[in-house]
C-alpha positions in Angstrom: 39.8 4.9 -9.1 42.3 3.8 -6.5 41.1 3.7 -3.0 44.2 5.2 -1.5 43.7 8.5 -3.3 40.6 9.0 -1.2 39.1 11.3 -3.9 35.8 9.6 -4.1 32.8 11.7 -3.0 29.2 10.4 -2.8 26.6 11.9 -5.2 25.0 14.9 -3.6 22.9 16.1 -6.4 19.1 16.1 -6.6 17.4 12.7 -6.2 14.4 11.5 -8.2 11.3 11.3 -6.1 10.4 7.8 -5.0 7.0 7.8 -6.7 8.7 8.6 -10.1 11.4 5.9 -10.0 9.0 3.2 -10.9 8.1 5.1 -14.1 11.6 4.2 -15.5 10.5 0.6 -16.2 7.5 1.4 -18.4 9.3 4.3 -20.1 12.0 2.0 -21.6 9.4 -0.7 -22.2 7.3 1.6 -24.3 10.4 2.7 -26.2 11.1 -1.0 -27.1 7.5 -1.6 -28.1 7.4 1.5 -30.3 10.1 0.0 -32.5 7.9 -2.9 -33.4 6.0 -2.1 -36.7 3.7 -5.1 -36.2 2.6 -4.0 -32.8 2.0 -0.4 -34.0 -0.1 -1.6 -36.9 -2.1 -4.0 -34.7 -2.7 -1.3 -32.1 -4.1 1.0 -34.8 -6.1 -1.8 -36.3 -7.8 -2.5 -33.0 -9.6 0.8 -33.2 -11.5 -0.1 -36.4 -14.5 -1.4 -34.5 -14.8 1.7 -32.3 -14.6 3.9 -35.5 -17.4 1.9 -37.0 -19.4 2.3 -33.8 -18.7 6.1 -34.0 -20.0 6.2 -37.6 -23.2 4.3 -36.6 -23.9 6.7 -33.7 -23.3 9.7 -35.9 -25.4 8.5 -38.9 -28.2 7.6 -36.5 -28.4 11.2 -35.4 -27.8 12.8 -38.8 -31.1 13.5 -40.7 -29.5 13.9 -44.1 -27.6 10.6 -43.8 -30.8 8.8 -42.7 -32.6 10.3 -45.7 -29.8 9.2 -48.0 -30.1 5.6 -46.6 -33.9 5.8 -47.0 -34.3 5.1 -43.2 -37.3 6.9 -41.6 -36.8 5.5 -38.1 -33.4 5.8 -36.6 -33.9 2.7 -34.5 -34.1 0.7 -37.8 -30.3 1.3 -38.2 -29.1 0.1 -34.8 -30.2 0.3 -31.2 -27.7 2.0 -28.8 -28.4 -0.2 -25.8 -26.7 -2.7 -23.5 -26.0 -5.1 -26.4 -24.3 -2.4 -28.4 -21.8 -1.5 -25.6 -21.4 -5.1 -24.5 -20.4 -6.1 -28.0 -17.9 -3.2 -28.1 -16.4 -4.3 -24.8 -16.3 -7.9 -25.8 -14.6 -7.3 -29.2 -12.0 -4.9 -27.8 -11.3 -7.3 -24.9 -10.4 -10.0 -27.5 -8.1 -7.5 -29.1 -6.6 -6.9 -25.7 -6.0 -10.7 -25.3 -4.0 -10.7 -28.6 -2.0 -7.7 -27.4 -1.3 -9.3 -24.0 -0.1 -12.5 -25.8 2.3 -10.4 -27.9 3.5 -7.9 -25.3 3.2 -9.8 -22.0 5.8 -12.6 -22.5 8.5 -10.0 -23.1 8.1 -8.2 -19.8 9.7 -10.5 -17.2 11.2 -13.5 -19.0 14.1 -11.5 -20.6 15.2 -10.3 -17.1 15.1 -13.8 -15.8 16.9 -15.4 -18.8 19.7 -12.8 -18.7 20.0 -12.7 -14.9 19.0 -9.0 -14.9 16.4 -9.2 -12.2 19.0 -8.8 -9.4 20.2 -5.6 -11.1 16.7 -4.1 -11.0 16.2 -5.0 -7.4 19.7 -3.6 -6.5 18.3 -0.2 -7.4 15.8 1.6 -5.2 13.0 -0.7 -6.4 10.9 -3.1 -4.4 9.5 -6.3 -5.8 6.1 -4.7 -5.8 7.3 -1.6 -7.7 9.0 -3.8 -10.2 5.9 -5.8 -10.9 3.7 -2.7 -11.0 6.1 -1.1 -13.5 5.9 -4.1 -15.8 2.1 -4.4 -15.4 1.6 -0.8 -16.1 2.7 -1.4 -19.7 -0.2 -3.8 -20.3 -2.6 -1.8 -18.2 -2.1 1.4 -20.2 -2.3 -0.3 -23.6 -5.3 -2.3 -22.8 -7.1 0.6 -21.2 -6.7 2.6 -24.4 -8.2 -0.3 -26.3 -11.2 -1.0 -24.0 -12.8 1.4 -21.6 -11.3 4.6 -23.0 -13.0 4.3 -26.5 -16.1 2.9 -24.8 -16.6 5.9 -22.5 -15.9 8.3 -25.5 -18.6 6.6 -27.5 -20.9 6.8 -24.5 -20.2 10.5 -24.2 -20.8 11.0 -28.0 -24.2 9.2 -27.7 -25.2 11.2 -24.7 -24.3 14.4 -26.5 -26.2 13.7 -29.7 -29.2 12.1 -27.9 -29.7 15.1 -25.7 -30.1 15.7 -22.0 -31.5 12.8 -20.0 -30.0 9.9 -21.9 -26.7 9.8 -20.2 -28.3 10.0 -16.7 -30.8 7.3 -17.6 -28.2 4.9 -18.9 -25.3 5.7 -16.6 -25.1 1.9 -15.9 -23.6 1.5 -19.4 -20.7 3.8 -18.5 -20.1 2.1 -15.2 -20.3 -1.3 -16.9 -17.7 -0.3 -19.5 -15.3 1.1 -16.9 -15.5 -1.5 -14.2 -16.0 -4.4 -16.6 -12.9 -3.5 -18.5 -10.9 -3.2 -15.4 -11.9 -6.7 -14.3 -10.6 -8.1 -17.6 -7.5 -5.8 -17.6 -6.3 -6.8 -14.1 -6.9 -10.5 -14.6 -5.2 -10.6 -18.0 -2.3 -8.5 -16.8 -1.7 -10.8 -13.8 -2.0 -13.9 -16.0 0.3 -12.6 -18.7 3.0 -11.6 -16.2 2.8 -14.9 -14.3 3.2 -16.8 -17.6 6.1 -14.6 -18.6 7.8 -15.3 -15.3 7.5 -19.1 -15.5 7.8 -19.7 -19.3 11.1 -18.2 -20.6 10.5 -18.8 -24.3 8.3 -15.9 -25.5 6.4 -17.7 -28.4 5.4 -20.5 -26.1 4.3 -18.1 -23.4 2.2 -16.1 -25.8 0.5 -19.3 -27.1 0.0 -20.5 -23.5 -2.3 -17.5 -22.9 -4.6 -18.6 -25.7 -4.4 -22.2 -24.5 -5.5 -21.3 -21.0 -8.7 -19.5 -22.2 -9.7 -21.9 -24.9 -8.9 -25.0 -22.8 -10.8 -23.6 -19.8 -13.9 -23.1 -22.1 -13.6 -26.6 -23.5 -13.1 -28.1 -20.1 -16.1 -26.3 -18.7 -18.3 -27.4 -21.6 -17.1 -31.0 -21.1 -17.9 -30.9 -17.4 -21.4 -29.6 -18.1 -22.0 -32.4 -20.6 -20.8 -35.1 -18.3 -22.4 -33.9 -15.1 -25.5 -32.5 -16.8 -25.2 -29.2 -14.8 -23.9 -25.7 -15.2 -21.1 -26.0 -12.6 -18.5 -26.6 -15.3 -18.8 -22.9 -16.2 -16.8 -22.2 -13.1 -13.7 -23.4 -15.0 -14.5 -21.2 -18.0 -12.7 -17.8 -17.7 -14.7 -16.2 -20.5 -18.0 -17.2 -18.9 -16.9 -15.9 -15.4 -15.9 -12.5 -16.9 -19.1 -12.4 -19.0 -21.2 -13.0 -15.9 -19.7 -10.0 -14.2 -20.3 -7.9 -17.3 -23.9 -8.8 -17.6 -24.6 -8.0 -14.0 -22.9 -4.6 -14.4 -24.7 -3.7 -17.5 -28.2 -5.1 -16.9 -28.5 -5.9 -13.2 -30.9 -8.7 -12.4 -33.1 -8.1 -15.5 -31.3 -10.0 -18.3 -32.1 -9.4 -21.9 -28.9 -10.4 -23.6 -26.6 -13.4 -23.7 -23.5 -11.5 -22.7 -20.8 -10.1 -25.0 -19.2 -11.6 -28.1 -16.7 -14.3 -27.1 -17.9 -13.9 -23.4 -21.2 -15.6 -23.7 -23.5 -16.3 -20.7 -26.5 -18.3 -22.0 -29.8 -17.3 -20.6 -31.0 -19.9 -18.2 -27.5 -21.1 -17.4 -26.6 -18.5 -14.9 -24.5 -19.2 -11.8 -24.6 -17.1 -8.6 -22.5 -14.0 -9.1 -20.6 -14.4 -5.9 -19.3 -17.8 -7.0 -18.0 -16.3 -10.3 -16.4 -13.4 -8.5 -14.8 -15.8 -5.9 -13.2 -17.9 -8.7 -11.9 -14.8 -10.5 -10.4 -13.5 -7.3 -8.8 -17.0 -6.6 -7.3 -17.0 -10.1 -6.0 -13.5 -9.7 -4.4 -14.4 -6.3 -2.9 -17.5 -7.8 -1.2 -15.5 -10.5 0.2 -13.0 -7.9 1.5 -16.0 -5.9 3.3 -17.5 -8.9 4.6 -14.1 -9.8 6.0 -13.5 -6.3 7.7 -16.9 -6.4 9.8 -15.8 -9.4 10.5 -12.2 -8.7 13.5 -12.5 -6.3 16.7 -10.6 -6.0 18.8 -13.8 -5.6 18.5 -17.3 -6.9 19.4 -20.4 -4.9 21.1 -23.1 -6.9 20.9 -26.6 -5.5 
């Protein structure tokens, strides 16, 4: 309207609380992802392994089912131990990697390509809130795929096994929860950093797989050349697997880690070194992300 009419009045209605404003970003992101049929089918398919584990736990505690299978000892079917839950966490984490490769590149790169980042930051959003809103999409989806079904299976096993099992094996629940969060935070930061620097989404998604597989191959090559285990510090899957093994089993190791996150027995590195490399990688991703999330762009 014309300024000389002086009829403009500022908005004096109710304001959205500051803690709820950041929820606008994931709300619209989930609406876009829901329209993808491929993503919906993949998300549902990622629960096949937890469903199989649920059936195994149920059959192991069902007398009629054991009699039908001609199994007298329930332990002959499967052992519900650290290996069982580590395999669950490893497989679901690989599914989370595929999900991050599909969803992650589409979080920040479209805003940069279409010069929409300044419009976000012109609203009552800080750069941290913008990044947190984008990361929450990956965090929620990957949580539903990893530690949530893991804790549900732990609760089912504790309920069917009877009192005393859950308390004696509480380390499994802690390992599922904290181990999954190590992977979720690292993968979310890496996916957003790649999305911020690689504007073409197919290339950004492929780059996530390249980072993990190349790091594993590079670590193996370094070990072969130097005839030591220090090359594992460049292998992301080994670093994450080392943290998982310590969470699940402590100092007394009986397994070689999770599927796709192998930690060979006898090739262990100090835990503090593995954690230091993971923290350094996480900080590097945050630094790269902060360099790209800006309200203005300087053209030279």
